[in-house]
N, C-alpha and C positions, 0 to 999 in steps of 0.2 A: 638731521641733527645726529651726530655720532660723537660719543665721548670715548677717549682713550682709557686705558687701564688706570693710569694715574688719576685722571679726573674722576673716574668711578669710585676709586678708593677714597678720594677726598670727600665725595658726597657721603659715602657710608660712614666715614669717621665723623663728619659733621652731624649726621643724623644721630649717631650714638651719643653725642654730647647734649642734644637738645632735650629740654623738659617737655612735658605734655603741652603746656601752654605755649611754648615757643613753636612747637610743631603746628598747633592750631593757628598761630599768628601767620604762618606762611600761606595759609589758605584764604587769607583775607585781602581782597582787593577793595581799597577805599578810593573815594574821590574827594577832592577838597570841598568843604562846605562853605557856602557864601553866607556870612553872618552879618548882622546889623540890619540895614534897611531892606535887604533883599535876601530873605532867609529861605532859600531853596537849595536842594542838592545840586552839585555841579552837573550831573547827568541830565537833570531836568532843565537846567539853563541851556545846555547844548541842544536839547530837544526844542526849546523855544526858538533858538536860532534857526534850526533846520526846518521847522514847520512854519516859519514866517511870523511867529508871534513877537519876535524881537529882531531888530536889524543887526547887522554885523557891527555897525558903529555903536549901537547901544550896548552890545555885548562887550566891545572893547573898553567902553567907559566903565562898565561895572567891574570888569576884570582888573582895570587899572586903579580903581579907587576903593573898591569894596574890601572890607576886612575878610580874610579867608582863613579858615581853619584847615591846616594840612595834617592834622592829627599827629603833630610832632611828639606829644607825650606817649601816644600809643606806639609810634615808631621806636622811641627810646626803650619801651618795654618789650620790644620784639614781637609786637602783636599785629604788625602790618607786613604783608609779603609783597604787595604791589600797590601802586597808586596811579591815578590818572593825572595827566598834565602835559603841557607843551612849552614850559618856560625853562630854559636851560639853567638860568641862575638859581631858580627855586629847586630845580632837580638836583643841582650840586649841593644845595643846603640840606635837602632831605637825605640824599645819599651820605652826606657827611655824618648826619645823626645816626643813620643805620649802620654805617661802617665803623665809626669811631666811638659811638656812645652806647652801643648795645653790648651785651655779654659776648656774643659770638661774631659780631661784625658782618652779618649777612646783608648784602646790598639789596636794593629794591628793584623790582621790575617797574618800569615807567611806561604805562600803556596809553594809547591814543588811537582814535579812528583816523587812519590815513588811507582812505579808500582809493582815491585816485590823485595822489599827491598831497603834500602839506602846503607849503607856500607856492611851490611850482606845481600848480594844479593842471593836470592833463585831462584828456576826455574821460567822461564817465565810462564805466566798464562796458555797458551795452554798446557804446559807440566804439571804444577801442577794440573790443573783440571783433567788430566788423572790419577792422583792418586786415584780419586773417594773417597777421604778421607776428609770429611767435617771438622773433628777435626784438621787435619793438616793445612788445609787452614786457619782456625781461628787462630791457634797458630803462623803461620808465619806472619799473619797480626798484631797480638798482638806484636810480636817482632819488626816489622816495625814501629808501632806506638810509642813504647817506644824509639826506636833509633831516630825516627824523632824528638821527643820532646827534646832529648839530643842535637840535632843540631839546636834547635831553631824553628823547623817547627811544627806548630800546625794544619795545614790543608793539607791533602794529596789529590792530584789529582788522586784518585784511590778509588774503583776498576774500571777497564775498563770492561764493561758488554756487549759489542757488540757481539751478536750472529752472527758468521761469517760462511757463507756457501760457500764462493769462496776463494780458497787458493791463487789466484793471488793477492788478497788484502794483502798488506804488514802488516797491523796492526792486522791480524789474530793472530800474535804472542802475542799480549798484552791482549787478552781476553780468555775466558774459552771454546772456541770451538763453535760447530755448534748446540748444543742442548739446547732449552730453559729451560728444567727441570734441567739439570746439571748446566747451567749458573745461574739459580735462587738459587740453593743451594750454589754455589760459592759466589753469591752476599750476601746471608745471613751470610755465614761464615766470609767473609771479613768485613762486617759492624760490626759484633759482635767483631771481633778481633781488629779492629781499634778504636771502640767507646765504648765498654762496660766495659773496665777495669778502672772505674771512681773513684777508691778509692784514687788515687793521680793524680794530674794534669800532672805528669811526665809520665803517662802511656797511655794516650789516645789522639787521634786527631779527628778532624772533617773530615769525609770522603767526597769525591766528586765523585759521580757516573758519569761515562761518557761512550760513548758520546751519548747524548740524542737527537734524537733517530733515529734508522735505518741507521746510518752512514755506517755500515758494508754491507749494501745492495746496495752499490754504483754500478752503472751499469758497467758490465764487470770487476768488481774487481778493477777499477781504482780509486785511492784515490781522495777524494773531489768531486767525480762525482755525478750526479743527482740520486735520488732515487724515485721510483714510485711503489706503491703497493696498494692492497685493504685494507680496514679497518680490515677485518678478519685476514689477514696475519700480519698486524701491531700488533694486539692484541694477536694473538696466538703465534707469533714467537719472535718479537723484544721487546715488552713491558714487558713480564713476569719477567726478571731479575731486571728491574727497579722497578716494583711493589713490588717484594720481598725485595729489598733494602729499599724502603720506609716503608714497614711494619716493618722492623728492626730499623727504626728511622734514616736513613741516613740524614746527616745534609745539604747536598747540591748536586747539579747536574750541569753538564757542558753541555751546548747546543752544538750540533754538527754543523760542517761546512755545511753539505749537505742541499739541499732543499728536502722536502718531499711532493710529489705530487704538486710541483710547488711553495711551500712556504718554504723559508729557515727556518731551525729550530731555528735560532737566533731570528726570528720575528714571530714565529708560536704560536699564542695564543691558538689554539686547543690543541697542545701537551704540551705547558708550563702551561697554566692556567687550561684549562678544564680537562686535564688528570692528569698531574703531581701534580699540587697543589690541585685542587678541588676533583678529583676522588681518587688519590693515597695518598693524604694527606701530601705532603712535607711541613714541618713546617719551614725548613730553606730556603735557597735561591738558585737561579740559576745564574751561571756565564757563560759568553761567553767563547768560545775557543779563542785562540790568534788571534786577528784581525778579529774576526767573525762578529762584527757589521759593520765594514767598508766594508767587503766583500759583504754585502747586496746591496751595490751600484753596485759592479761588477756583482752580480746576476741579477741586473736589477729590483729590487723591491723597491729601494729607490733612490731619486734624488741626495742626497749628504749625507755627514756624519751626519749632524744635523737631516735630515729626517730619516736616519737609526736609530739613537739613540732614537728618539721619538717612532718609530715603535717598537723597541726592548723593551723599558721599558713598554710601554702600553701592549705589548704582554705577559709580565711576566718575562722578563729577568731582573735580579736585580743588576748584577755587570758586569762591562766592563773590560775585560782582555787586557790591553796593548795599547789601541788606544787613551785613554783620550777623547773619544767622549762624554761620559756622563759628564765628567769634564768640557768640553768646551761648551756644548749645553743645558744640562738639566735644569739648573736654569732659563735660559731665556725662555725655552719652558713652564715651569710652570707659569712664569709671563705672558706669552702670552696665557695661557689657553689651550695649546696643550697637556699638561699632568696635570691631577688632582693632587692636593696635597695629596689626600688619596692614590693615586697610588704610589707616591714617598714615602710616609710614610710606606706603606706596604713593599716596598723593603728594606728600612732602618731598619724597625722593625725586619725583617727576619735576616738581617746581624747581628744586635746587639744581637739578641737572641742566635745566634751561639757563639758569643764572650762571652756572659754571661755563656752559658752552658759549654764552655771550661774552665771556671774559670780564664779567662785572667784579669779580673778586680782585682781579689785578688792575682793572681800569674802570672804576665806577663813575668817573667824572667827565664832564665836557670841558675841554681845554679853553682857556680864555681866548686864545688865538682863533679857535673855531667859532666861538660865540661872537667875537668881533667881526669875523669874516661874513657870517650870515646875517649880521645886522645891516649890512650894506645892500646895494642893489643886487638883484638876482644875477648870478653868473650867466654869461652869454650862452654857454653850453646848455644850461637849463632851459632858457627861452627857446633855443634852437630845437631842443628835443620836444618841448611842448608844442612847438609849431609843426614839427614833422608828424607827431602823433595826431594832431588835429587835422592836418591835411589828409592823412591816410584813413581817417575815420569818417570823413564826409562821404555821403552816398548820394549820387545823382539818381533820383527816382524817375524823372521824366524830363525830356528835352525835345519837344515837338519842333520839327523843321529846323533843328540845329540853332535855336534861338540863342543858346549859350555855346561858347563863351562870348561875352560882350567885348567890343573894342573900347579902350579907355576914352576914346574921343566921343563915344556914344552917350548922350545925355539921358538921364533917367530920373524918375521920382522914387524916393525911398519913403516907405510908410511903416508904421508899427512901432508902438512904444518900446518893444523889446530891442529894437535896433540900437537904441542909445542907452541901454542898461548894462554897463560894464559889470555891475555886481551880479548879474544873472548868468553870465557865461560859465561860471564855475560849477553849477549844478548842485544836486543834493549831496549831503554829507561831505562837504568841503569846509574845513574848519580853520585852516591856518593861513589863508590867502590875504593879500593886501590889495586894496582897490587900485593903487598906482600901478600894479603889475598887470591888471586886467585890460584887455583891448576889446571894446564893443565892436559890433558889426559896422556901425556908423564910423567909428574912429578908424577901423581897418580900411574901409573904402576911401576915407579922406586921405589917409597916409599913402594909399596906392595911387593917388592923383585922379580919382573919379570925379566926374562932373554931375552933380545931382542937387535936387532940392529935397529937404526932409520935412515931413509932416507926421507926427506921432499917430494921429487919428484915434487909435484906441489900443488897448492892451488886453491881456487875458481876463482882467476883472473890471475894466473901465468902460464907460459909455463912449459911444462914437462922438467925437467932436465934429459936428456937421460943417463948421467953417473950414476946418483942416481937410476934411474929406472933399469938400467942394474945391478947395485950392488944388488938391492932388488931381482931381478929375479935370480941372481946367488948365493944368500945366501943359506946356508945349510937348513934353516927351510922351510918346505912346507906351513906353515901357515903364512898368512900376515894379520895383522890388519890394515885396511885402515880407517883413520879418515877423513871423507869427509863431505861436506855440504856447508853452507853459512857463509859469514862474518855476524856479527851482524848488520852491516849497510845495508845488503840486505833484511832485514825485518824491520817492524816498519813503522812509518809515512813516507809518500812520497816514499815508496819502493814497489809499485805494480810492478808485473812482468808478462809479457805475456808468458814467458817460465819458468816453475817451475820444470824442470828437474835439475839434478846436474849441477851447473854452471861451466863454463870454461872447462878445460881439464880433470876434475876428472874422468868422466866416461870413457874417453879414457884410462886413467891410469889403471882403474879397468879392462878394457877389455884386456889390454896387460898382466896384471898379471894373469888373468884367462887363457888366451891363452898359457901362459908359464907353466901352470899346477899347479899354486898355489891355495890353498884353502883360499879364501879371505873372511874375516869377516869385514863387513862394520860397522863402528860406525859413526852415523850421528850427526852432529852439525848443527842445522837449526832452523829457527824461524817460519817456515810454513810447512804444509804438502807438501812433494815433490812428483812429478810424478815418481814412482819407478818401472815402468813396466819391464825394462831391468834388474835392480838390483834384483828384486824379482824372476825373472826367472833364473838368472845365478849365483847368489852368494849363498853359503851354509848357511850363517848366516847374519842377519842384526839386529843391535841394534839401536833403535831410542833414541838418547841421547839428542836431543833438545839443548837449551842453559840452562844448569842446575844450573848456579850460581857458587859461589866461590868454592864450594866443588865438582865441576863436575869431576875432575880427580880421586879423591878418590872414588866417587860413581861408576864410570865406572869400576875402578879396582876391586871393591868388587863384582860387577855383573860378570865381566869377569872371575873371579876365583871362583865363586860360594859361596862366603862369604855372598852374598845377592842374594836371588832368586827373579828375577824380577816379579813385580806384577802390573806394570802400564798398562793402557789401553789407546787407542786413543780417544781423545775428539773431533777429526775431522776425516772425511773420507780421505783416500789417493787415488788419481787417479793413473791410469797406464800411461796415456799420458795427455799432456796439454789440448787437445781439449775436455776432459770430464768435465772440470770445467764449471759452478759450479756443484759440486757433494756432495750430503748429503743423509744420510740414511732415514730421515723422510719426504720424498717427497710425494706429493699427487699422487694417481694413475691416469693414463690417461685411456681413453677408450681402448687404445692399448698398454698395458705395454710392455716394452722392452723384446725381446726374440730373438731366432734365426730366427724366421719367418720374412720375409722381411718387411711387412707392419705393423711394430711396432715401438715404440718410441726408437730410438737408432741411433748411428753413424755406417755407413757402415765400417769404418776403425778403430774402437776402440771397446774394450770389453764393454759389457753391464754392467758388475759388476765392482766394484772398485778394486783397487789393494789390499787395506786393509780396511775393513769396520769400521765404528764407533764402539767404545767399544772393539776393537780387541787388544789382547796382549797375548803372550804366556808365559809359565812358564817353568822352568827346570823339573817340574813334570807335570802330566796329571790329569785333573779334568773331572769327568764324572757326568752328570746330569741325573736324572731319577725320575719317579713317581710324575709327576706334578699334583697337585690337586688344584681346584678352587671352593670355596664355597661362597654363599651369606650369609652375617651375618649382618642383619639390614641395617645400613647405610654404611657398608663396604663390600669389597670383600676380602676374605682371600685366599692367595695364598701360597702354600707350595711346596717344591721340595727337593729331596734328592741330596746331593752333596758328591761325594767321591773323595778323593785324591788317584788315582789309579797308581801313579808313584812312583819314588824312592827317592824323596826329599820332605821334609817338604815345604809347600808353602802357599801362600795367593792368593785367587781368588776373583775377583770382580763379584759377581752374579748380573745379571741385569734383571729387570722386564720391559717388554714392553706391550703396549696395542694397539689394533686397533679397532676403531669404524667402524664396517663393513658396516653399511648403515646409512646415515645421510642426513640432508637437505643440507649440503655443503660437497664437496669432502674432505675427511679427509686423514691424512697421512697413509702410509702403516704400519708404526709402530711409537709409541711415547714412549720414556723412561718415566717410572713412579716410578722407585725405583731402588736402588742398595744397596748391602751390601758387605763389605770386610770381608772375612771369612778365617781364618787361620786354616789349617788342617795338622796334621802330616801324613807322608806317610802311606797309608793304612786306614786312618781314614775316617769315614763318618759322616755327620751331616745333620739334617733337617733344611732347611732355610725357614723362614716364612716372608712373605711380607703382609702388609696391604695396600690395595688400597681404599681410601675413595671415595665413590660415587660422592661426590661433586667435586672431581678432575677429573672426567671422561667426563666432558663437553668441550665446545669450545665456542669461541666468534663468533658471526655472523657478517654480513657486516654492521650492525648498531652499532657494539661494545657492543652488549648485550651478556652476558654469558648465554648459554643454555644447558640444559641436556635433551637428547632425549632417550626415551626407545628404546631398541633393542638389537641386537646381538653384543657381543664384543669378540674379539679374544685376548687371553692372552698368552704372550710368556715369557719364562725364559731361560737364557743361559749366556755364557761367553762373548758374543758380540752381535751386532745387527743382525747378519746373522745366526749364528749357535745356534739355539734355539729349545726348546720343545714348543709345543703350544696346546691349548685347547680352547673351546668356552663356553660362558655363556650368557644367556639372562638376561638383567637387566632392572628393572622398577624404575623410579625416582619419582613416585607419582606426576604426572602432572608437571614435570620439576623442582621439588623441592626435596631437601633432608632434612628431618626434623632433 
């Protein structure tokens, strides 16, 4: 986000005209209140939908019939700076009040959670990151931005950039996985897609990066829990994607709920002012998460709401989501000298700057033509992009004896309640979809011309229907496709789990099918990495389908029948059993690395290695790596490797470059991802793959938050995942810690 001189002058002139109360009003993010028979705040209603307490259908009925208070009088009084919603007609009504009925005519920010698409829902972030396709990530964000504007939304609470290393945490589904390099590329792609198509105000939105910061490092993977870590870990693992987003010009950030080393992020001046604004250069503003300011009282760092509001604004938080604490307390705090006017002005300036950059003063409304267009069926290009994203996000985890792909003439039995649940394909934090746009796995197989019998048998929370199980066992086909996993409400916010094996009776169902002699192909629908020790050992084939969005069924069918050769990789490590968590590939070495020897870092009753490592994913063809070469070339390290498609299918491989700093002043990770390339080869074809590793990217942050480059030996790895790699070594000099 960059303003020109004229725009900056406009902001300053507007700021000069504003009263104290009007300035405070800009800091207030409201949500519509549902009044009458269902008297809960809008954000709580959203939570009820996402955690499964309310169906999408029930939500739609309430929103269609309930009386809602959109705080019109407060908007007229200039006391609302932003509001939540996704109704373009209502958005126009509210903007009209703000623009035409207030003293200064300042338009509203209209915010909404558009995490992985609005109506055109594409794969959840942990799945899409596994495409390792930066261009795809940018294009899906661009689609989401355009669709958001059509629904009156100009501010997306996305992307979610939490690096997540513990799969017990439910919100792992919303972010790009466990690796800071991949997460940083994800961040850049999403900011570009959401914000860079500025030729028309109909095409771009203000991004809001979240959750800042280290929210995903919550102790024991329990949501909202405390977070404690060294400065070096903060800088090397959790800050990089936010830094990348700021470098791309992200407009805003959302402070996370957690405390970091004892200071809640909502009132943490070190993370908000010193790092995010001063060091990373955020020109826009910081908003709290829902109720975040009030929760500082519960944390025990503020006496009451007013004290929490003062601490938050002074620390660098600019906008209050949902509590009206700024609305109620900040004006008096300024009068009492507890907050400087320049502090308030800085917050208001940042918010106004985003509104100016969005073009809201010139174009605050959604045109009727756009509203009418998006009331129709989804555009074909949206469906096509959702399908492409779903196909590229599917990960083939196991394919024993080449059982896949299946021929369409091959009869099989389909089991699992999730196979026929079109409403479950969208995953957690998807709020704008329509059921008619969603394709279940069963529907996708039917439309592909598959021949099968379907028996739900059981789902994530239901008992096994013994009659249906018996029918599946007695069916003529020896192949059973079992769609198993989690409901979308089992991941996402407030969905941490101590047990991340297949929930309910689904594994029991699989065991009975295997015992009956069936060849069981598992298709997973899940929002987190599952502990799959038993499944990996006993099933001949496993497809990681995640929650792939509205085109999930069609994408699964295309992979199942070989019309699409899977190319997705895992953006997070999969454990074998619950107790291995947290498990991640880029861990620091201990003095006694885990091995079969007793006195090493391991569990006595669990494998040392993961079930499936980061970056892992099979293809219907076979890729072979050879002839790894590494050369120093000025300020760069040149890496090359030969890649051959040695199998019988054309296919795409994600070649991955890793690095290890062998000896350093701080213990470094055993491997760090430093590059990747998607390479498509015809069967029998070979190609040389070239990577460039900049020397300036080979350093690390120390415990004072200082970036350092240290001469020494580096180990370079290249392969198809973080475990199966070729390796070589090179000694590197950084010219006294600098790269010229």
